[in-house]
Phi, psi and omega in degrees: 000129183282139173236133181244131180233117178270152174206168176105355178289173179163194180256129181217151177282155176306138183092349181276185184227152172217153175237115177269145176236149177224113180258132179260134173233151180091345179198141175290147178272353193310312184267016186238141171291146181230152182207171175236138176229166178215156178221117177271158180304129178078005182238163177282158176295138182230153178291139175246305182196154170214163184223133183293168181301328182276344184085357185275337181245128181226139176234150175227149169292147181303327185291343183242356181303134179086350180243325182252149177225124176261143177210167180220145175234095185296329180296331179260001182055040189227141173242143183239155170225105176275122183242115179245164179048049184295146181239157178305327180288354173277353180299125183182170166272127182258130183243138172268142180225143177238127174291144182256013176248135183296141168060038174273158179261342182223165176251126184288330181077035181247180180294345179284347178274167173264141186233148170275181183274346177097153175224136185278132173240124179235124181247119181266148182270000000 
């Protein structure tokens, strides 16, 4: 059974940067698409970014394009989210998700995926 553990969240001023990490245990991430989602207080969970199993296809939400970068290190079983030029509206709990179907290019973000427990990111103005 795959377990995902996020880290790297915290409190940062607007314009600052954070790097989130998601380590997978119990299963290699190599043949699976991986993604990041976030949920702000009072809002639904929303897509942030995902990366295909091969690493060749990457998608970003329009709200984070040009500021966030998703990457994966299969040897370390880890997915990263580099967040630059952070804004107060980026404040949310950030969740790592793993698709459970082999060789997908995107993460659907549904209950069929595996999820981490989340890490809080707070951006002050």
